[in-house]
N, C-alpha and C positions, 0 to 999 in steps of 0.2 A: 466647502460646498455644503449647502443645506440639503436636508432630505427632499425639499420641494424641487431641487435641481436634478434629482435622480429620476430616470425614466426606465424602469425595468422592462416595460413593454417594447422598448427599442433595442433591447439586448440582441446581439447577432452571433456571439460566439466566434468572432473573427479569429483566425489563426489556429483553431483547435481542429485537429484531424483525428477522427475516431478510429481510423485505420482499417476498417472493413465496411462492407456494404450494410445497409439497414437490415437485409435479410439475415446475414450472418450475425449481426448484433442481436436480433430478436431470437434467433436460434440458440445463441450462447446463453442469453438470459433465461430461456426456458429450460435448457439442459442443466444449467447451473442450479437453478432453483428446484428442479424436479429430481436431480440425481446427485450432482457433484457435492452439494452442501449437506446431504443427508448422512446420518450416522451409519446407516446400513451399507453405504457405498464403499466397496473395498478400496484400499489404498492404490493398488495397481490400476484399477478402473478409473479412479479419480485422476491419477496422473496421466493415464492414457488419453482421457477426454481432454484434459488441459493441453496436452501436446497436440492433439488433433485440431484444437482451435488456435494453435500457433505458439503456445508457451514453450520456452526452452528450459527444460528441467533436467538436471544432472542425475547421477545414480545415487541410490540409497537416500532418497529424499522422503520425508514424512510430511504429508499435508493432511491434517486432521479434518474432521467434519465441522460444519458451520463456518468454514473459511469462505469469505466473500472476495472474489477477484473480479474487478470491474471489466477489464479487457485482457484476457489471457495472452493475446498476441503482443501485448506490451509488458510481458513478464519474463524475466530470466532468473532461474534459481540454480545455484551451483550444487556441487556434490555434498551429500551428507548433511543437508540442512533440514531443519524442522520448522514447521509453521503450525502453531497451536490452535486449539478450538476457539472459534469466534473471532479470529483475526480478520480485519477488513483491510484489503489492499485496494484503495481507491486510486487506480492507476490510469488516470486520463493521459498521463505521459509515462514513459518507460520507468519501470522499477527493476533494478538489478540487485539480486541477493547473492552474495558470494558463497564460498564453501564453508561448511561447519558453522552456519549462522543459526541461531535459535531466536524465533519470534514467538513469544509466549502469549498465553490466552488473552483475548480481547484487545490486543494491541492494534494500532491503526497506522498505516502508511498512507498518507494523503498527498497526492501530487497536484491536486486542484485547488485553486483559490480564485479570487476576483480582485480586480484593481479598484480599491475603494474610491480613488480619485476619478475614475471613469464615470461620466454621466450616465452611461448605459451598463455599468457594472461588468465590463468585459473580463474575460478570463485572464488570470495571471498564474499560469501553471508552470511546473518545473519537475524534472525527474528526481528520483531518489536512488542513491547507491548505498548499499550496506556491504562493506568490504568483508573479507574472510574473518571468521572467528567472532563476529559481533553477536551480542545478546541484547535483544530488545525485550525487556521484561514486561510482565502483565500490565495491561491497560495503559501502556505508554503510547505516545503519539509522535510520529516523525512527519514533519510538514515538507511541502514542496521545495525542491531545489537543494536538498540537504544530502551531504555525503557523510556517512558515519565511518570513521577510520577503523582499520583492522584491529581486532581484539579489544574493542571497546564495549562498555556496558552502559546501556540506557536503563536506569532503574525503574521499578514499578511506578506507574502513573506519571512519569516524567514527560515533559513537553519539549521537543527538540525543534528549534526554528533556525539554527545555524549549523554549519559544518562542525563535526566532532573530530578532533585529532586522534590518530591511532593510539591505542592503549589508554584512552580516557575513561573516566567513570562519571556519568551524568546522573545525578539523583534528583528526585522531586523535592521541592521545599517541604520541610516538616510543617505540619499543621499545629495550631495552638494546642497545648496540653499533651504533646507527645514528648517522650524522653529522648 
């Protein structure tokens, strides 16, 4: 398909359910930007607000400031997990984070995409699951439809596009000139 065959003005977003009314969506975006993401917001308040908006969050969870969560009602976090500063959870679809999971600074979990073959560029979304004991290191990206198996490491700046077997280590390719 050539670019002239694409019509973004005809995009409809068919099949994507935001999960809450427009009023709740707007309220979440306001509260998130004004309170939840701020450095001065205490951890207990941050987690309480996320739960109030429908997130399922276990005990002893640490969610740092500047964490962007698109829709909290599509987020599940197990016990004793950490989500570091600047993490972006773009969860158009559900994201399930297991127990004892560490998501380091500036990492991204992205459940949204588009179908390149679609003449109207319709959504091609999928959920993400991080099983128990996973570490998503700094500035890594996990894309839609991926399950990262228990006790796996996704190294700094790595890009994950397929399922990761339990106990695996996924590292970013080395750039030229590194030892």
